C-alpha positions as CSV (number, residue, x, y, z in Angstrom):
1,M,-17.4,-8.5,22.0
2,D,-16.3,-5.3,20.3
3,V,-18.8,-3.6,18.0
4,F,-18.0,-0.5,15.9
5,Y,-20.5,2.1,14.9
6,T,-20.4,4.9,12.3
7,H,-24.1,5.9,12.1
8,H,-23.3,9.5,13.2
9,F,-21.1,10.1,10.2
10,V,-24.0,10.9,8.0
11,L,-23.9,10.6,4.2
12,P,-26.1,13.4,3.0
13,L,-28.7,12.1,0.5
14,P,-31.4,13.9,-1.5
15,E,-35.1,13.4,-0.4
16,G,-36.5,10.2,-1.6
17,H,-33.1,8.5,-2.3
18,R,-33.6,4.7,-2.2
19,F,-30.6,3.9,0.0
20,P,-31.9,3.1,3.5
21,M,-29.5,5.3,5.6
22,A,-32.0,5.2,8.4
23,K,-31.2,1.6,9.2
24,Y,-27.8,2.4,10.7
25,V,-28.9,4.7,13.5
26,R,-31.9,2.3,14.3
27,L,-29.5,-0.6,14.4
28,Y,-27.1,1.2,16.7
29,E,-30.0,2.2,19.0
30,R,-31.1,-1.4,19.3
31,V,-27.6,-2.8,19.9
32,A,-26.8,0.0,22.4
33,A,-29.9,-0.8,24.4
34,Q,-28.8,-4.4,24.8
35,A,-25.0,-3.9,25.0
36,E,-24.6,-4.7,28.7
37,A,-26.8,-7.8,28.6
38,L,-25.1,-9.1,25.5
39,G,-21.5,-8.3,26.7
40,I,-21.0,-5.8,23.9
41,D,-18.4,-3.0,24.0
42,L,-19.3,-0.2,21.6
43,H,-16.6,1.9,19.9
44,E,-16.3,4.7,17.4
45,P,-13.6,3.6,14.8
46,E,-10.8,5.6,13.4
47,A,-11.1,6.5,9.7
48,A,-9.2,4.2,7.4
49,S,-5.9,5.9,6.6
50,V,-4.8,6.8,3.1
51,A,-2.2,4.1,3.3
52,D,-4.9,1.6,4.2
53,L,-7.1,2.7,1.3
54,E,-4.2,2.6,-1.2
55,R,-3.5,-1.1,-0.5
56,A,-6.9,-1.8,-2.0
57,H,-7.4,1.1,-4.4
58,D,-5.4,3.1,-6.9
59,A,-3.9,6.2,-5.3
60,D,-5.4,8.4,-8.0
61,Y,-8.9,7.2,-7.3
62,V,-8.4,7.7,-3.5
63,A,-7.2,11.2,-4.1
64,R,-10.0,12.1,-6.5
65,V,-12.6,10.8,-4.0
66,A,-11.1,13.0,-1.3
67,A,-10.9,16.1,-3.5
68,G,-14.4,15.8,-5.0
69,E,-13.0,15.2,-8.5
70,L,-15.0,12.2,-9.5
71,T,-16.8,12.6,-12.8
72,P,-20.6,12.6,-13.0
73,R,-20.4,9.2,-14.6
74,E,-18.4,7.8,-11.7
75,L,-20.8,9.3,-9.1
76,S,-23.7,7.9,-11.0
77,R,-22.1,4.5,-10.9
78,I,-21.7,4.8,-7.1
79,G,-25.2,6.1,-6.6
80,F,-24.3,8.9,-4.1
81,P,-23.7,12.6,-4.6
82,W,-20.2,13.7,-3.6
83,S,-19.8,15.6,-0.3
84,P,-17.2,15.8,2.4
85,G,-19.7,13.7,4.5
86,M,-19.6,11.0,1.9
87,V,-15.8,10.8,2.1
88,E,-15.7,10.7,5.9
89,R,-18.5,8.2,6.1
90,S,-16.8,5.9,3.6
91,R,-13.4,6.1,5.4
92,R,-15.0,5.5,8.8
93,S,-16.9,2.5,7.5
94,S,-13.7,1.0,6.1
95,G,-12.0,1.9,9.4
96,A,-14.7,0.0,11.3
97,T,-14.0,-3.2,9.4
98,V,-10.3,-2.7,10.0
99,A,-10.9,-2.3,13.7
100,A,-13.3,-5.2,13.9
101,L,-10.8,-7.5,12.2
102,R,-8.0,-6.4,14.4
103,S,-10.2,-7.0,17.5
104,A,-11.3,-10.4,16.3
105,I,-7.8,-11.5,15.6
106,G,-6.6,-10.1,18.9
107,D,-9.0,-12.2,21.0
108,G,-9.5,-15.1,18.6
109,G,-13.3,-14.4,18.5
110,V,-15.8,-12.2,16.7
111,A,-16.2,-8.5,16.3
112,V,-18.7,-6.5,14.4
113,N,-19.0,-3.4,12.1
114,L,-22.6,-2.1,12.2
115,A,-22.0,-0.9,8.6
116,G,-19.6,-2.0,5.9
117,G,-19.8,-4.7,3.3
118,T,-19.1,-2.3,0.4
119,H,-18.1,-5.0,-2.0
120,H,-18.9,-3.3,-5.3
121,A,-16.0,-0.9,-5.0
122,H,-13.2,-1.9,-7.5
123,R,-9.6,-0.9,-7.4
124,D,-10.1,2.2,-9.5
125,R,-13.8,3.0,-9.2
126,G,-16.8,2.7,-6.9
127,G,-20.2,1.2,-7.7
128,G,-23.5,0.1,-6.2
129,Y,-23.5,2.4,-3.2
130,C,-19.9,1.4,-2.5
131,V,-17.0,4.0,-2.5
132,F,-14.1,2.0,-0.8
133,N,-14.0,-1.8,-0.5
134,D,-13.8,-2.2,3.3
135,A,-13.2,-6.0,3.2
136,V,-10.1,-5.7,1.1
137,V,-8.9,-2.7,2.9
138,A,-9.2,-4.6,6.2
139,A,-7.7,-7.8,4.9
140,R,-4.6,-6.0,3.5
141,H,-4.3,-3.9,6.7
142,V,-3.9,-7.0,8.9
143,Q,-1.6,-8.6,6.4
144,A,0.6,-5.5,6.2
145,H,0.8,-5.4,10.0
146,G,1.7,-9.1,10.3
147,L,-1.6,-10.1,12.0
148,A,-2.7,-12.6,9.4
149,R,-1.2,-14.2,6.3
150,R,-4.3,-15.3,4.5
151,V,-7.9,-14.0,4.8
152,L,-11.2,-15.6,3.8
153,V,-14.0,-13.3,2.7
154,I,-17.4,-15.0,3.1
155,D,-19.8,-12.9,1.1
156,L,-23.5,-13.7,1.7
157,D,-24.9,-10.5,0.5
158,V,-27.5,-11.2,-2.2
159,H,-25.4,-9.3,-4.8
160,H,-22.1,-10.7,-6.1
161,G,-19.0,-9.0,-4.7
162,D,-17.7,-8.0,-8.1
163,G,-15.3,-5.4,-6.6
164,T,-13.8,-7.8,-4.1
165,A,-13.4,-10.6,-6.7
166,S,-11.8,-8.1,-9.2
167,I,-9.3,-6.6,-6.7
168,C,-8.3,-10.0,-5.4
169,A,-8.2,-11.9,-8.7
170,D,-4.4,-12.2,-8.7
171,D,-4.0,-12.3,-5.0
172,P,-4.1,-15.9,-3.6
173,S,-3.7,-14.6,0.0
174,I,-7.4,-13.4,0.0
175,Y,-9.9,-16.1,-0.8
176,T,-13.3,-14.9,-1.9
177,F,-16.5,-17.1,-1.4
178,S,-19.8,-15.7,-2.6
179,M,-23.4,-17.0,-2.7
180,H,-25.5,-14.5,-4.7
181,G,-28.4,-14.1,-7.0
182,A,-27.4,-15.4,-10.4
183,R,-29.5,-12.8,-12.3
184,N,-29.1,-10.0,-9.9
185,Y,-26.8,-6.9,-9.9
186,P,-24.1,-6.6,-11.2
187,S,-24.5,-7.8,-14.7
188,V,-20.8,-8.6,-15.0
189,K,-19.6,-10.9,-12.2
190,P,-15.8,-11.4,-12.2
191,A,-14.9,-14.9,-11.1
192,G,-14.1,-15.2,-7.4
193,D,-12.4,-18.3,-5.8
194,L,-15.7,-20.0,-5.1
195,D,-19.0,-18.6,-6.5
196,V,-22.4,-20.1,-5.9
197,P,-25.1,-18.5,-8.1
198,L,-28.6,-18.8,-6.8
199,P,-31.9,-18.9,-8.8
200,D,-34.6,-16.3,-8.2
201,G,-36.9,-17.5,-5.4
202,C,-34.3,-19.6,-3.6
203,G,-35.6,-20.2,-0.1
204,D,-34.3,-21.4,3.2
205,D,-34.0,-25.1,2.5
206,E,-32.1,-24.8,-0.8
207,Y,-29.9,-21.9,0.4
208,L,-28.9,-23.6,3.6
209,A,-28.2,-26.9,1.8
210,L,-25.9,-25.1,-0.6
211,L,-24.2,-23.3,2.3
212,R,-23.7,-26.6,4.1
213,M,-22.0,-28.0,0.9
214,H,-19.8,-25.0,0.0
215,L,-18.8,-23.3,3.3
216,P,-16.5,-26.1,4.5
217,L,-14.8,-26.1,1.1
218,A,-14.2,-22.4,1.3
219,I,-12.7,-22.7,4.8
220,A,-10.5,-25.6,3.8
221,R,-9.3,-24.2,0.5
222,S,-8.6,-20.7,1.8
223,G,-6.0,-21.8,4.4
224,A,-7.1,-18.6,6.1
225,D,-5.9,-17.2,9.4
226,A,-8.9,-14.9,9.7
227,T,-12.3,-14.2,8.1
228,I,-14.5,-11.3,7.1
229,Y,-18.2,-12.2,6.9
230,L,-20.6,-10.0,4.9
231,A,-23.9,-10.8,6.5
232,G,-26.3,-9.2,4.0
233,A,-29.9,-8.8,4.9
234,D,-31.0,-8.7,1.3
235,P,-31.5,-12.4,0.7
236,Y,-34.7,-11.8,2.7
237,V,-38.0,-12.6,1.0
238,G,-39.3,-9.1,1.6
239,D,-36.2,-7.3,0.0
240,R,-37.0,-5.0,-2.9
241,L,-33.7,-5.8,-4.7
242,G,-33.0,-9.3,-3.6
243,H,-35.3,-11.7,-5.5
244,L,-34.5,-14.6,-3.1
245,A,-37.0,-15.9,-0.5
246,L,-35.2,-16.5,2.8
247,S,-37.1,-16.0,6.0
248,K,-35.7,-14.1,9.0
249,A,-35.3,-17.5,10.7
250,G,-33.4,-18.8,7.7
251,L,-31.0,-15.9,7.8
252,E,-30.4,-16.4,11.5
253,E,-29.6,-20.0,10.8
254,R,-27.3,-18.9,8.0
255,D,-25.4,-16.7,10.5
256,R,-25.3,-19.5,13.1
257,R,-23.7,-21.9,10.7
258,V,-21.1,-19.5,9.4
259,L,-20.0,-18.4,12.8
260,S,-20.1,-21.8,14.3
261,Q,-18.0,-23.4,11.5
262,C,-15.5,-20.5,11.6
263,R,-15.2,-21.0,15.4
264,T,-14.7,-24.8,14.9
265,A,-12.0,-24.0,12.4
266,G,-10.3,-21.6,14.8
267,L,-10.9,-18.6,12.6
268,P,-11.5,-15.1,14.1
269,V,-14.3,-13.3,12.3
270,A,-15.1,-9.7,11.5
271,I,-18.7,-9.2,10.5
272,A,-19.9,-6.4,8.2
273,M,-23.7,-5.8,7.7
274,A,-23.7,-5.4,3.9
275,G,-26.9,-4.8,2.0
276,G,-30.6,-4.7,2.9
277,Y,-33.4,-3.0,1.0
278,A,-36.7,-4.3,2.4
279,E,-39.7,-2.0,2.1
280,Q,-39.9,-1.7,5.9
281,V,-36.6,-0.5,7.4
282,E,-37.5,-2.3,10.6
283,D,-37.2,-5.6,8.7
284,I,-33.7,-4.8,7.7
285,V,-32.8,-3.8,11.3
286,D,-34.4,-7.0,12.6
287,I,-32.1,-9.1,10.4
288,H,-28.9,-7.2,11.2
289,E,-29.8,-7.1,15.0
290,A,-30.2,-10.9,14.9
291,T,-26.7,-11.2,13.3
292,V,-25.2,-9.2,16.2
293,R,-27.1,-11.1,18.8
294,M,-26.0,-14.4,17.3
295,A,-22.4,-13.3,17.3
296,A,-22.7,-12.1,20.9
297,R,-24.2,-15.4,22.1
298,L,-21.5,-17.5,20.4
299,C,-18.8,-15.2,21.9
300,A,-20.4,-15.8,25.4
301,T,-20.2,-19.6,25.0
302,S,-16.7,-19.8,23.5
């Protein structure tokens, strides 16, 4: 199974910033230590090209990000200060999802981006720690290269993928399925193709029952040739920004069901890690590591 890493492309942040950048290097270290045993091949991805980015984003926005010409208000909405490192990191993270999706399609299995899931980036702006929308960038890359006609985005981050839904609103070739906190960020949630809003405190049993009900519908309705799965760690009960109550075991079962049903449907899957904001960074890493291990186990038995 191919796994793509970008932790060494560091996004410089001020002391005390709430975004948990440390999770990426810790996740890489854990995965690298098990790579041989799990049958994982680790790769550094190419950066997403300007052409890739412009299939999902306005050319003017892409150019202003690269040149450092975003306004203070735009940067505040994103939540990161501008730097050349921010630009390179964002392009590499999108490139990793592109590479993972190409790999998954190539062998009909699963591949992983150890970052990504930047679903709050809209066509002409970023938001919520997201500069470029890696899922849409990747989906349109494989479409442009004739590798897939239709792509399903399964978004199980706790926050609604407003950017993905907005960019794809008039694009029936990308089907967006999201299960997210009803009262969580963002306040405005553009309609996706299948949205499942969840109440605060939603736990394992309720969450998994709703997933069992809606995931088959998303797969059937999408008519997809490939899938991008945003496996957010933030539905976890200990997440500072999540407000749901899933256990680590519940999140692992979520991953198993998504990957198993996609395999049954014959859908290759690119996984992106998406969000996670637990008080203890190791809890976030535990959840992401379990996602990678689940994917590797299923690849080994396919």
